[in-house]
PDB file of N, H, CA, C and O in Angstrom:
ATOM      1  N   MET A   1       6.896 -16.747   2.208  1.00  0.00           N
ATOM      2  CA  MET A   1       7.883 -15.746   2.566  1.00  0.00           C
ATOM      3  C   MET A   1       7.647 -15.326   4.017  1.00  0.00           C
ATOM      4  O   MET A   1       6.517 -15.020   4.400  1.00  0.00           O
ATOM      5  N   LEU A   2       8.693 -15.311   4.810  1.00  0.00           N
ATOM      6  H   LEU A   2       9.611 -15.560   4.499  1.00  0.00           H
ATOM      7  CA  LEU A   2       8.592 -14.897   6.204  1.00  0.00           C
ATOM      8  C   LEU A   2       8.597 -13.386   6.305  1.00  0.00           C
ATOM      9  O   LEU A   2       9.303 -12.693   5.573  1.00  0.00           O
ATOM     10  N   GLN A   3       7.797 -12.899   7.223  1.00  0.00           N
ATOM     11  H   GLN A   3       7.223 -13.462   7.818  1.00  0.00           H
ATOM     12  CA  GLN A   3       7.759 -11.459   7.446  1.00  0.00           C
ATOM     13  C   GLN A   3       8.352 -11.163   8.813  1.00  0.00           C
ATOM     14  O   GLN A   3       8.038 -11.836   9.795  1.00  0.00           O
ATOM     15  N   GLY A   4       9.197 -10.169   8.870  1.00  0.00           N
ATOM     16  H   GLY A   4       9.452  -9.623   8.072  1.00  0.00           H
ATOM     17  CA  GLY A   4       9.819  -9.784  10.120  1.00  0.00           C
ATOM     18  C   GLY A   4       8.911  -8.891  10.934  1.00  0.00           C
ATOM     19  O   GLY A   4       7.819  -8.539  10.487  1.00  0.00           O
ATOM     20  N   PRO A   5       9.355  -8.517  12.136  1.00  0.00           N
ATOM     21  CA  PRO A   5       8.551  -7.669  13.005  1.00  0.00           C
ATOM     22  C   PRO A   5       8.245  -6.305  12.394  1.00  0.00           C
ATOM     23  O   PRO A   5       7.225  -5.693  12.712  1.00  0.00           O
ATOM     24  N   SER A   6       9.119  -5.832  11.524  1.00  0.00           N
ATOM     25  H   SER A   6       9.948  -6.329  11.266  1.00  0.00           H
ATOM     26  CA  SER A   6       8.904  -4.507  10.946  1.00  0.00           C
ATOM     27  C   SER A   6       7.737  -4.491   9.964  1.00  0.00           C
ATOM     28  O   SER A   6       7.190  -3.426   9.679  1.00  0.00           O
ATOM     29  N   SER A   7       7.347  -5.657   9.441  1.00  0.00           N
ATOM     30  H   SER A   7       7.791  -6.522   9.673  1.00  0.00           H
ATOM     31  CA  SER A   7       6.232  -5.680   8.488  1.00  0.00           C
ATOM     32  C   SER A   7       4.929  -5.295   9.170  1.00  0.00           C
ATOM     33  O   SER A   7       4.056  -4.711   8.528  1.00  0.00           O
ATOM     34  N   GLY A   8       4.774  -5.605  10.451  1.00  0.00           N
ATOM     35  H   GLY A   8       5.484  -6.080  10.972  1.00  0.00           H
ATOM     36  CA  GLY A   8       3.582  -5.205  11.195  1.00  0.00           C
ATOM     37  C   GLY A   8       3.475  -3.702  11.313  1.00  0.00           C
ATOM     38  O   GLY A   8       2.382  -3.143  11.216  1.00  0.00           O
ATOM     39  N   VAL A   9       4.594  -3.049  11.519  1.00  0.00           N
ATOM     40  H   VAL A   9       5.481  -3.503  11.598  1.00  0.00           H
ATOM     41  CA  VAL A   9       4.613  -1.590  11.615  1.00  0.00           C
ATOM     42  C   VAL A   9       4.231  -0.975  10.280  1.00  0.00           C
ATOM     43  O   VAL A   9       3.451  -0.023  10.238  1.00  0.00           O
ATOM     44  N   SER A  10       4.768  -1.502   9.196  1.00  0.00           N
ATOM     45  H   SER A  10       5.402  -2.275   9.231  1.00  0.00           H
ATOM     46  CA  SER A  10       4.442  -0.933   7.892  1.00  0.00           C
ATOM     47  C   SER A  10       2.978  -1.175   7.541  1.00  0.00           C
ATOM     48  O   SER A  10       2.360  -0.338   6.882  1.00  0.00           O
ATOM     49  N   ASP A  11       2.415  -2.296   7.966  1.00  0.00           N
ATOM     50  H   ASP A  11       2.917  -2.975   8.501  1.00  0.00           H
ATOM     51  CA  ASP A  11       0.992  -2.557   7.749  1.00  0.00           C
ATOM     52  C   ASP A  11       0.144  -1.525   8.478  1.00  0.00           C
ATOM     53  O   ASP A  11      -0.835  -1.022   7.928  1.00  0.00           O
ATOM     54  N   ILE A  12       0.514  -1.214   9.698  1.00  0.00           N
ATOM     55  H   ILE A  12       1.310  -1.623  10.144  1.00  0.00           H
ATOM     56  CA  ILE A  12      -0.210  -0.210  10.483  1.00  0.00           C
ATOM     57  C   ILE A  12      -0.094   1.150   9.817  1.00  0.00           C
ATOM     58  O   ILE A  12      -1.080   1.880   9.710  1.00  0.00           O
ATOM     59  N   GLU A  13       1.098   1.490   9.374  1.00  0.00           N
ATOM     60  H   GLU A  13       1.899   0.897   9.461  1.00  0.00           H
ATOM     61  CA  GLU A  13       1.305   2.774   8.699  1.00  0.00           C
ATOM     62  C   GLU A  13       0.493   2.851   7.406  1.00  0.00           C
ATOM     63  O   GLU A  13      -0.078   3.895   7.091  1.00  0.00           O
ATOM     64  N   GLU A  14       0.444   1.763   6.670  1.00  0.00           N
ATOM     65  H   GLU A  14       0.907   0.915   6.926  1.00  0.00           H
ATOM     66  CA  GLU A  14      -0.339   1.731   5.429  1.00  0.00           C
ATOM     67  C   GLU A  14      -1.824   1.920   5.728  1.00  0.00           C
ATOM     68  O   GLU A  14      -2.518   2.633   5.003  1.00  0.00           O
ATOM     69  N   LYS A  15      -2.311   1.288   6.788  1.00  0.00           N
ATOM     70  H   LYS A  15      -1.747   0.709   7.377  1.00  0.00           H
ATOM     71  CA  LYS A  15      -3.719   1.443   7.171  1.00  0.00           C
ATOM     72  C   LYS A  15      -4.010   2.877   7.588  1.00  0.00           C
ATOM     73  O   LYS A  15      -5.054   3.430   7.244  1.00  0.00           O
ATOM     74  N   LYS A  16      -3.081   3.481   8.334  1.00  0.00           N
ATOM     75  H   LYS A  16      -2.232   3.031   8.614  1.00  0.00           H
ATOM     76  CA  LYS A  16      -3.255   4.878   8.745  1.00  0.00           C
ATOM     77  C   LYS A  16      -3.300   5.796   7.529  1.00  0.00           C
ATOM     78  O   LYS A  16      -4.128   6.704   7.456  1.00  0.00           O
ATOM     79  N   LYS A  17      -2.403   5.550   6.574  1.00  0.00           N
ATOM     80  H   LYS A  17      -1.731   4.812   6.633  1.00  0.00           H
ATOM     81  CA  LYS A  17      -2.385   6.367   5.352  1.00  0.00           C
ATOM     82  C   LYS A  17      -3.687   6.216   4.576  1.00  0.00           C
ATOM     83  O   LYS A  17      -4.245   7.197   4.085  1.00  0.00           O
ATOM     84  N   ALA A  18      -4.165   4.983   4.471  1.00  0.00           N
ATOM     85  H   ALA A  18      -3.712   4.186   4.871  1.00  0.00           H
ATOM     86  CA  ALA A  18      -5.411   4.732   3.743  1.00  0.00           C
ATOM     87  C   ALA A  18      -6.584   5.426   4.429  1.00  0.00           C
ATOM     88  O   ALA A  18      -7.440   6.004   3.759  1.00  0.00           O
ATOM     89  N   MET A  19      -6.629   5.374   5.754  1.00  0.00           N
ATOM     90  H   MET A  19      -5.934   4.904   6.299  1.00  0.00           H
ATOM     91  CA  MET A  19      -7.699   6.042   6.494  1.00  0.00           C
ATOM     92  C   MET A  19      -7.626   7.553   6.315  1.00  0.00           C
ATOM     93  O   MET A  19      -8.655   8.210   6.159  1.00  0.00           O
ATOM     94  N   MET A  20      -6.429   8.102   6.338  1.00  0.00           N
ATOM     95  H   MET A  20      -5.593   7.569   6.465  1.00  0.00           H
ATOM     96  CA  MET A  20      -6.254   9.544   6.161  1.00  0.00           C
ATOM     97  C   MET A  20      -6.676   9.963   4.750  1.00  0.00           C
ATOM     98  O   MET A  20      -7.355  10.975   4.576  1.00  0.00           O
ATOM     99  N   ASN A  21      -6.276   9.191   3.761  1.00  0.00           N
ATOM    100  H   ASN A  21      -5.725   8.369   3.903  1.00  0.00           H
ATOM    101  CA  ASN A  21      -6.676   9.493   2.380  1.00  0.00           C
ATOM    102  C   ASN A  21      -8.187   9.436   2.218  1.00  0.00           C
ATOM    103  O   ASN A  21      -8.774  10.268   1.525  1.00  0.00           O
ATOM    104  N   GLU A  22      -8.816   8.456   2.856  1.00  0.00           N
ATOM    105  H   GLU A  22      -8.340   7.781   3.418  1.00  0.00           H
ATOM    106  CA  GLU A  22     -10.274   8.335   2.790  1.00  0.00           C
ATOM    107  C   GLU A  22     -10.948   9.535   3.453  1.00  0.00           C
ATOM    108  O   GLU A  22     -11.929  10.068   2.935  1.00  0.00           O
ATOM    109  N   MET A  23     -10.417   9.955   4.600  1.00  0.00           N
ATOM    110  H   MET A  23      -9.620   9.522   5.021  1.00  0.00           H
ATOM    111  CA  MET A  23     -10.985  11.102   5.300  1.00  0.00           C
ATOM    112  C   MET A  23     -10.839  12.378   4.463  1.00  0.00           C
ATOM    113  O   MET A  23     -11.774  13.176   4.382  1.00  0.00           O
ATOM    114  N   ILE A  24      -9.691  12.569   3.852  1.00  0.00           N
ATOM    115  H   ILE A  24      -8.932  11.921   3.917  1.00  0.00           H
ATOM    116  CA  ILE A  24      -9.467  13.760   3.025  1.00  0.00           C
ATOM    117  C   ILE A  24     -10.399  13.754   1.814  1.00  0.00           C
ATOM    118  O   ILE A  24     -10.941  14.795   1.442  1.00  0.00           O
ATOM    119  N   ALA A  25     -10.585  12.597   1.206  1.00  0.00           N
ATOM    120  H   ALA A  25     -10.146  11.751   1.509  1.00  0.00           H
ATOM    121  CA  ALA A  25     -11.495  12.504   0.057  1.00  0.00           C
ATOM    122  C   ALA A  25     -12.923  12.830   0.475  1.00  0.00           C
ATOM    123  O   ALA A  25     -13.636  13.534  -0.240  1.00  0.00           O
ATOM    124  N   LYS A  26     -13.342  12.322   1.626  1.00  0.00           N
ATOM    125  H   LYS A  26     -12.764  11.750   2.207  1.00  0.00           H
ATOM    126  CA  LYS A  26     -14.703  12.599   2.115  1.00  0.00           C
ATOM    127  C   LYS A  26     -14.857  14.075   2.445  1.00  0.00           C
ATOM    128  O   LYS A  26     -15.869  14.686   2.104  1.00  0.00           O
ATOM    129  N   LEU A  27     -13.863  14.650   3.105  1.00  0.00           N
ATOM    130  H   LEU A  27     -13.040  14.153   3.383  1.00  0.00           H
ATOM    131  CA  LEU A  27     -13.890  16.077   3.432  1.00  0.00           C
ATOM    132  C   LEU A  27     -13.992  16.903   2.152  1.00  0.00           C
ATOM    133  O   LEU A  27     -14.802  17.826   2.069  1.00  0.00           O
ATOM    134  N   THR A  28     -13.184  16.576   1.172  1.00  0.00           N
ATOM    135  H   THR A  28     -12.527  15.826   1.240  1.00  0.00           H
ATOM    136  CA  THR A  28     -13.184  17.311  -0.092  1.00  0.00           C
ATOM    137  C   THR A  28     -14.546  17.232  -0.771  1.00  0.00           C
ATOM    138  O   THR A  28     -15.091  18.250  -1.197  1.00  0.00           O
ATOM    139  N   ASP A  29     -15.090  16.031  -0.871  1.00  0.00           N
ATOM    140  H   ASP A  29     -14.647  15.204  -0.525  1.00  0.00           H
ATOM    141  CA  ASP A  29     -16.400  15.860  -1.513  1.00  0.00           C
ATOM    142  C   ASP A  29     -17.492  16.613  -0.770  1.00  0.00           C
ATOM    143  O   ASP A  29     -18.295  17.319  -1.378  1.00  0.00           O
ATOM    144  N   THR A  30     -17.516  16.458   0.545  1.00  0.00           N
ATOM    145  H   THR A  30     -16.864  15.884   1.039  1.00  0.00           H
ATOM    146  CA  THR A  30     -18.555  17.088   1.358  1.00  0.00           C
ATOM    147  C   THR A  30     -18.490  18.603   1.256  1.00  0.00           C
ATOM    148  O   THR A  30     -19.498  19.254   0.982  1.00  0.00           O
ATOM    149  N   CYS A  31     -17.321  19.159   1.474  1.00  0.00           N
ATOM    150  H   CYS A  31     -16.502  18.630   1.697  1.00  0.00           H
ATOM    151  CA  CYS A  31     -17.180  20.616   1.487  1.00  0.00           C
ATOM    152  C   CYS A  31     -17.328  21.208   0.084  1.00  0.00           C
ATOM    153  O   CYS A  31     -17.879  22.298  -0.067  1.00  0.00           O
ATOM    154  N   TRP A  32     -16.853  20.515  -0.925  1.00  0.00           N
ATOM    155  H   TRP A  32     -16.406  19.629  -0.801  1.00  0.00           H
ATOM    156  CA  TRP A  32     -17.006  21.011  -2.298  1.00  0.00           C
ATOM    157  C   TRP A  32     -18.491  21.110  -2.647  1.00  0.00           C
ATOM    158  O   TRP A  32     -18.954  22.135  -3.148  1.00  0.00           O
ATOM    159  N   ASP A  33     -19.232  20.030  -2.375  1.00  0.00           N
ATOM    160  H   ASP A  33     -18.856  19.198  -1.968  1.00  0.00           H
ATOM    161  CA  ASP A  33     -20.660  20.019  -2.695  1.00  0.00           C
ATOM    162  C   ASP A  33     -21.423  21.094  -1.929  1.00  0.00           C
ATOM    163  O   ASP A  33     -22.374  21.676  -2.450  1.00  0.00           O
ATOM    164  N   LYS A  34     -21.011  21.354  -0.705  1.00  0.00           N
ATOM    165  H   LYS A  34     -20.238  20.881  -0.281  1.00  0.00           H
ATOM    166  CA  LYS A  34     -21.698  22.338   0.125  1.00  0.00           C
ATOM    167  C   LYS A  34     -21.342  23.770  -0.270  1.00  0.00           C
ATOM    168  O   LYS A  34     -22.214  24.639  -0.266  1.00  0.00           O
ATOM    169  N   CYS A  35     -20.100  24.029  -0.606  1.00  0.00           N
ATOM    170  H   CYS A  35     -19.391  23.324  -0.610  1.00  0.00           H
ATOM    171  CA  CYS A  35     -19.607  25.410  -0.731  1.00  0.00           C
ATOM    172  C   CYS A  35     -19.471  25.932  -2.158  1.00  0.00           C
ATOM    173  O   CYS A  35     -19.591  27.137  -2.378  1.00  0.00           O
ATOM    174  N   ILE A  36     -19.228  25.077  -3.109  1.00  0.00           N
ATOM    175  H   ILE A  36     -19.130  24.098  -2.930  1.00  0.00           H
ATOM    176  CA  ILE A  36     -19.000  25.538  -4.481  1.00  0.00           C
ATOM    177  C   ILE A  36     -20.311  25.387  -5.253  1.00  0.00           C
ATOM    178  O   ILE A  36     -20.671  24.296  -5.696  1.00  0.00           O
ATOM    179  N   THR A  37     -21.003  26.501  -5.399  1.00  0.00           N
ATOM    180  H   THR A  37     -20.710  27.387  -5.039  1.00  0.00           H
ATOM    181  CA  THR A  37     -22.335  26.451  -5.998  1.00  0.00           C
ATOM    182  C   THR A  37     -22.377  27.040  -7.400  1.00  0.00           C
ATOM    183  O   THR A  37     -23.279  26.723  -8.175  1.00  0.00           O
ATOM    184  N   GLY A  38     -21.436  27.874  -7.730  1.00  0.00           N
ATOM    185  H   GLY A  38     -20.704  28.132  -7.100  1.00  0.00           H
ATOM    186  CA  GLY A  38     -21.436  28.525  -9.046  1.00  0.00           C
ATOM    187  C   GLY A  38     -20.513  27.821 -10.010  1.00  0.00           C
ATOM    188  O   GLY A  38     -20.070  26.697  -9.773  1.00  0.00           O
ATOM    189  N   SER A  39     -20.237  28.500 -11.094  1.00  0.00           N
ATOM    190  H   SER A  39     -20.598  29.413 -11.286  1.00  0.00           H
ATOM    191  CA  SER A  39     -19.300  27.948 -12.067  1.00  0.00           C
ATOM    192  C   SER A  39     -17.879  28.057 -11.516  1.00  0.00           C
ATOM    193  O   SER A  39     -17.572  28.940 -10.715  1.00  0.00           O
ATOM    194  N   ILE A  40     -17.045  27.165 -11.952  1.00  0.00           N
ATOM    195  H   ILE A  40     -17.294  26.448 -12.603  1.00  0.00           H
ATOM    196  CA  ILE A  40     -15.669  27.116 -11.460  1.00  0.00           C
ATOM    197  C   ILE A  40     -14.834  28.128 -12.231  1.00  0.00           C
ATOM    198  O   ILE A  40     -14.765  28.091 -13.459  1.00  0.00           O
ATOM    199  N   GLY A  41     -14.205  29.028 -11.494  1.00  0.00           N
ATOM    200  H   GLY A  41     -14.261  29.059 -10.496  1.00  0.00           H
ATOM    201  CA  GLY A  41     -13.345  30.033 -12.105  1.00  0.00           C
ATOM    202  C   GLY A  41     -11.895  29.768 -11.770  1.00  0.00           C
ATOM    203  O   GLY A  41     -11.531  28.667 -11.357  1.00  0.00           O
ATOM    204  N   SER A  42     -11.076  30.774 -11.948  1.00  0.00           N
ATOM    205  H   SER A  42     -11.371  31.669 -12.283  1.00  0.00           H
ATOM    206  CA  SER A  42      -9.648  30.617 -11.678  1.00  0.00           C
ATOM    207  C   SER A  42      -9.337  30.722 -10.190  1.00  0.00           C
ATOM    208  O   SER A  42      -8.252  30.337  -9.756  1.00  0.00           O
ATOM    209  N   SER A  43     -10.280  31.241  -9.407  1.00  0.00           N
ATOM    210  H   SER A  43     -11.162  31.554  -9.760  1.00  0.00           H
ATOM    211  CA  SER A  43     -10.077  31.313  -7.958  1.00  0.00           C
ATOM    212  C   SER A  43     -11.437  31.259  -7.266  1.00  0.00           C
ATOM    213  O   SER A  43     -12.477  31.475  -7.889  1.00  0.00           O
ATOM    214  N   PHE A  44     -11.406  30.969  -5.974  1.00  0.00           N
ATOM    215  H   PHE A  44     -10.562  30.794  -5.469  1.00  0.00           H
ATOM    216  CA  PHE A  44     -12.635  30.916  -5.189  1.00  0.00           C
ATOM    217  C   PHE A  44     -13.045  32.325  -4.781  1.00  0.00           C
ATOM    218  O   PHE A  44     -12.200  33.201  -4.598  1.00  0.00           O
ATOM    219  N   SER A  45     -14.347  32.530  -4.641  1.00  0.00           N
ATOM    220  H   SER A  45     -15.033  31.818  -4.790  1.00  0.00           H
ATOM    221  CA  SER A  45     -14.832  33.805  -4.117  1.00  0.00           C
ATOM    222  C   SER A  45     -14.556  33.846  -2.614  1.00  0.00           C
ATOM    223  O   SER A  45     -14.224  32.825  -2.013  1.00  0.00           O
ATOM    224  N   ASN A  46     -14.691  35.022  -2.012  1.00  0.00           N
ATOM    225  H   ASN A  46     -14.961  35.852  -2.501  1.00  0.00           H
ATOM    226  CA  ASN A  46     -14.483  35.150  -0.567  1.00  0.00           C
ATOM    227  C   ASN A  46     -15.447  34.262   0.208  1.00  0.00           C
ATOM    228  O   ASN A  46     -15.054  33.625   1.185  1.00  0.00           O
ATOM    229  N   SER A  47     -16.703  34.215  -0.218  1.00  0.00           N
ATOM    230  H   SER A  47     -17.023  34.732  -1.012  1.00  0.00           H
ATOM    231  CA  SER A  47     -17.681  33.388   0.499  1.00  0.00           C
ATOM    232  C   SER A  47     -17.365  31.898   0.339  1.00  0.00           C
ATOM    233  O   SER A  47     -17.546  31.128   1.282  1.00  0.00           O
ATOM    234  N   GLU A  48     -16.898  31.483  -0.834  1.00  0.00           N
ATOM    235  H   GLU A  48     -16.751  32.108  -1.601  1.00  0.00           H
ATOM    236  CA  GLU A  48     -16.515  30.084  -1.035  1.00  0.00           C
ATOM    237  C   GLU A  48     -15.306  29.724  -0.178  1.00  0.00           C
ATOM    238  O   GLU A  48     -15.256  28.648   0.418  1.00  0.00           O
ATOM    239  N   THR A  49     -14.338  30.625  -0.118  1.00  0.00           N
ATOM    240  H   THR A  49     -14.378  31.499  -0.602  1.00  0.00           H
ATOM    241  CA  THR A  49     -13.143  30.390   0.698  1.00  0.00           C
ATOM    242  C   THR A  49     -13.517  30.243   2.167  1.00  0.00           C
ATOM    243  O   THR A  49     -13.045  29.333   2.848  1.00  0.00           O
ATOM    244  N   SER A  50     -14.357  31.135   2.644  1.00  0.00           N
ATOM    245  H   SER A  50     -14.740  31.875   2.091  1.00  0.00           H
ATOM    246  CA  SER A  50     -14.804  31.088   4.034  1.00  0.00           C
ATOM    247  C   SER A  50     -15.592  29.810   4.310  1.00  0.00           C
ATOM    248  O   SER A  50     -15.385  29.151   5.329  1.00  0.00           O
ATOM    249  N   CYS A  51     -16.487  29.471   3.402  1.00  0.00           N
ATOM    250  H   CYS A  51     -16.655  30.007   2.574  1.00  0.00           H
ATOM    251  CA  CYS A  51     -17.291  28.259   3.555  1.00  0.00           C
ATOM    252  C   CYS A  51     -16.406  27.013   3.591  1.00  0.00           C
ATOM    253  O   CYS A  51     -16.585  26.151   4.451  1.00  0.00           O
ATOM    254  N   LEU A  52     -15.456  26.914   2.668  1.00  0.00           N
ATOM    255  H   LEU A  52     -15.310  27.614   1.969  1.00  0.00           H
ATOM    256  CA  LEU A  52     -14.558  25.758   2.625  1.00  0.00           C
ATOM    257  C   LEU A  52     -13.749  25.636   3.909  1.00  0.00           C
ATOM    258  O   LEU A  52     -13.583  24.538   4.440  1.00  0.00           O
ATOM    259  N   SER A  53     -13.248  26.753   4.405  1.00  0.00           N
ATOM    260  H   SER A  53     -13.382  27.646   3.973  1.00  0.00           H
ATOM    261  CA  SER A  53     -12.464  26.747   5.636  1.00  0.00           C
ATOM    262  C   SER A  53     -13.310  26.288   6.819  1.00  0.00           C
ATOM    263  O   SER A  53     -12.896  25.418   7.586  1.00  0.00           O
ATOM    264  N   ASN A  54     -14.490  26.873   6.962  1.00  0.00           N
ATOM    265  H   ASN A  54     -14.826  27.580   6.339  1.00  0.00           H
ATOM    266  CA  ASN A  54     -15.375  26.500   8.071  1.00  0.00           C
ATOM    267  C   ASN A  54     -15.829  25.051   7.966  1.00  0.00           C
ATOM    268  O   ASN A  54     -15.892  24.341   8.970  1.00  0.00           O
ATOM    269  N   CYS A  55     -16.141  24.616   6.760  1.00  0.00           N
ATOM    270  H   CYS A  55     -16.089  25.193   5.945  1.00  0.00           H
ATOM    271  CA  CYS A  55     -16.578  23.238   6.550  1.00  0.00           C
ATOM    272  C   CYS A  55     -15.473  22.255   6.949  1.00  0.00           C
ATOM    273  O   CYS A  55     -15.736  21.272   7.640  1.00  0.00           O
ATOM    274  N   ALA A  56     -14.252  22.517   6.518  1.00  0.00           N
ATOM    275  H   ALA A  56     -14.038  23.316   5.956  1.00  0.00           H
ATOM    276  CA  ALA A  56     -13.128  21.635   6.844  1.00  0.00           C
ATOM    277  C   ALA A  56     -12.892  21.593   8.352  1.00  0.00           C
ATOM    278  O   ALA A  56     -12.648  20.524   8.912  1.00  0.00           O
ATOM    279  N   LYS A  57     -12.962  22.746   9.006  1.00  0.00           N
ATOM    280  H   LYS A  57     -13.159  23.614   8.551  1.00  0.00           H
ATOM    281  CA  LYS A  57     -12.765  22.788  10.461  1.00  0.00           C
ATOM    282  C   LYS A  57     -13.840  21.984  11.177  1.00  0.00           C
ATOM    283  O   LYS A  57     -13.534  21.211  12.085  1.00  0.00           O
ATOM    284  N   ARG A  58     -15.094  22.160  10.779  1.00  0.00           N
ATOM    285  H   ARG A  58     -15.342  22.788  10.042  1.00  0.00           H
ATOM    286  CA  ARG A  58     -16.189  21.410  11.405  1.00  0.00           C
ATOM    287  C   ARG A  58     -16.042  19.918  11.150  1.00  0.00           C
ATOM    288  O   ARG A  58     -16.266  19.109  12.051  1.00  0.00           O
ATOM    289  N   PHE A  59     -15.671  19.551   9.941  1.00  0.00           N
ATOM    290  H   PHE A  59     -15.488  20.209   9.209  1.00  0.00           H
ATOM    291  CA  PHE A  59     -15.491  18.148   9.584  1.00  0.00           C
ATOM    292  C   PHE A  59     -14.434  17.509  10.484  1.00  0.00           C
ATOM    293  O   PHE A  59     -14.645  16.423  11.023  1.00  0.00           O
ATOM    294  N   ILE A  60     -13.304  18.182  10.641  1.00  0.00           N
ATOM    295  H   ILE A  60     -13.132  19.065  10.202  1.00  0.00           H
ATOM    296  CA  ILE A  60     -12.214  17.658  11.468  1.00  0.00           C
ATOM    297  C   ILE A  60     -12.629  17.608  12.933  1.00  0.00           C
ATOM    298  O   ILE A  60     -12.330  16.633  13.622  1.00  0.00           O
ATOM    299  N   ASP A  61     -13.312  18.643  13.420  1.00  0.00           N
ATOM    300  H   ASP A  61     -13.555  19.435  12.860  1.00  0.00           H
ATOM    301  CA  ASP A  61     -13.789  18.646  14.806  1.00  0.00           C
ATOM    302  C   ASP A  61     -14.715  17.462  15.076  1.00  0.00           C
ATOM    303  O   ASP A  61     -14.595  16.797  16.105  1.00  0.00           O
ATOM    304  N   VAL A  62     -15.628  17.204  14.160  1.00  0.00           N
ATOM    305  H   VAL A  62     -15.726  17.744  13.324  1.00  0.00           H
ATOM    306  CA  VAL A  62     -16.562  16.087  14.327  1.00  0.00           C
ATOM    307  C   VAL A  62     -15.813  14.760  14.305  1.00  0.00           C
ATOM    308  O   VAL A  62     -16.105  13.875  15.109  1.00  0.00           O
ATOM    309  N   LYS A  63     -14.854  14.610  13.395  1.00  0.00           N
ATOM    310  H   LYS A  63     -14.617  15.329  12.741  1.00  0.00           H
ATOM    311  CA  LYS A  63     -14.054  13.380  13.341  1.00  0.00           C
ATOM    312  C   LYS A  63     -13.307  13.154  14.654  1.00  0.00           C
ATOM    313  O   LYS A  63     -13.295  12.043  15.184  1.00  0.00           O
ATOM    314  N   MET A  64     -12.683  14.211  15.174  1.00  0.00           N
ATOM    315  H   MET A  64     -12.693  15.113  14.744  1.00  0.00           H
ATOM    316  CA  MET A  64     -11.925  14.097  16.423  1.00  0.00           C
ATOM    317  C   MET A  64     -12.851  13.740  17.584  1.00  0.00           C
ATOM    318  O   MET A  64     -12.522  12.871  18.391  1.00  0.00           O
ATOM    319  N   LEU A  65     -13.998  14.399  17.675  1.00  0.00           N
ATOM    320  H   LEU A  65     -14.265  15.105  17.019  1.00  0.00           H
ATOM    321  CA  LEU A  65     -14.957  14.124  18.739  1.00  0.00           C
ATOM    322  C   LEU A  65     -15.458  12.687  18.648  1.00  0.00           C
ATOM    323  O   LEU A  65     -15.576  12.002  19.664  1.00  0.00           O
ATOM    324  N   THR A  66     -15.748  12.238  17.450  1.00  0.00           N
ATOM    325  H   THR A  66     -15.652  12.794  16.625  1.00  0.00           H
ATOM    326  CA  THR A  66     -16.211  10.865  17.245  1.00  0.00           C
ATOM    327  C   THR A  66     -15.151   9.863  17.679  1.00  0.00           C
ATOM    328  O   THR A  66     -15.466   8.872  18.338  1.00  0.00           O
ATOM    329  N   MET A  67     -13.904  10.112  17.318  1.00  0.00           N
ATOM    330  H   MET A  67     -13.647  10.917  16.783  1.00  0.00           H
ATOM    331  CA  MET A  67     -12.815   9.212  17.704  1.00  0.00           C
ATOM    332  C   MET A  67     -12.624   9.206  19.216  1.00  0.00           C
ATOM    333  O   MET A  67     -12.405   8.147  19.805  1.00  0.00           O
ATOM    334  N   GLN A  68     -12.704  10.378  19.854  1.00  0.00           N
ATOM    335  H   GLN A  68     -12.882  11.238  19.376  1.00  0.00           H
ATOM    336  CA  GLN A  68     -12.551  10.455  21.305  1.00  0.00           C
ATOM    337  C   GLN A  68     -13.651   9.670  22.008  1.00  0.00           C
ATOM    338  O   GLN A  68     -13.386   8.932  22.957  1.00  0.00           O
ATOM    339  N   ARG A  69     -14.877   9.829  21.544  1.00  0.00           N
ATOM    340  H   ARG A  69     -15.093  10.429  20.773  1.00  0.00           H
ATOM    341  CA  ARG A  69     -15.995   9.105  22.162  1.00  0.00           C
ATOM    342  C   ARG A  69     -15.878   7.610  21.934  1.00  0.00           C
ATOM    343  O   ARG A  69     -16.186   6.821  22.828  1.00  0.00           O
ATOM    344  N   ALA A  70     -15.441   7.213  20.760  1.00  0.00           N
ATOM    345  H   ALA A  70     -15.191   7.854  20.034  1.00  0.00           H
ATOM    346  CA  ALA A  70     -15.265   5.790  20.474  1.00  0.00           C
ATOM    347  C   ALA A  70     -14.175   5.201  21.366  1.00  0.00           C
ATOM    348  O   ALA A  70     -14.319   4.087  21.869  1.00  0.00           O
ATOM    349  N   ASN A  71     -13.088   5.942  21.562  1.00  0.00           N
ATOM    350  H   ASN A  71     -12.971   6.847  21.153  1.00  0.00           H
ATOM    351  CA  ASN A  71     -11.993   5.462  22.408  1.00  0.00           C
ATOM    352  C   ASN A  71     -12.390   5.418  23.874  1.00  0.00           C
ATOM    353  O   ASN A  71     -11.966   4.517  24.597  1.00  0.00           O
ATOM    354  N   SER A  72     -13.195   6.372  24.327  1.00  0.00           N
ATOM    355  H   SER A  72     -13.540   7.104  23.739  1.00  0.00           H
ATOM    356  CA  SER A  72     -13.575   6.404  25.740  1.00  0.00           C
ATOM    357  C   SER A  72     -14.616   5.339  26.072  1.00  0.00           C
ATOM    358  O   SER A  72     -14.720   4.921  27.225  1.00  0.00           O
ATOM    359  N   SER A  73     -15.383   4.896  25.089  1.00  0.00           N
ATOM    360  H   SER A  73     -15.299   5.236  24.152  1.00  0.00           H
ATOM    361  CA  SER A  73     -16.390   3.868  25.348  1.00  0.00           C
ATOM    362  C   SER A  73     -15.826   2.461  25.189  1.00  0.00           C
ATOM    363  O   SER A  73     -16.515   1.481  25.469  1.00  0.00           O
ATOM    364  N   SER A  74     -14.582   2.358  24.743  1.00  0.00           N
ATOM    365  H   SER A  74     -14.022   3.155  24.516  1.00  0.00           H
ATOM    366  CA  SER A  74     -13.963   1.034  24.540  1.00  0.00           C
ATOM    367  C   SER A  74     -13.551   0.410  25.832  1.00  0.00           C
ATOM    368  O   SER A  74     -13.017  -0.699  25.840  1.00  0.00           O
TER     369      SER A  74
END
């Protein structure tokens, strides 16, 4: 089966989606393990909410910094 030029774009988009899903899963696992220490209730405590927010921000900052450094060294 022949693939047109648009198939390359969809392949790139699929790879981007897969990378984003992987990053979100890693962020979720990392921050959950770090911040949720007690039993799971119907809502997060204030300290858990703060921890999750800070953890996610740091995770994203590190990812962005890593990508910038990788791109600048290429």
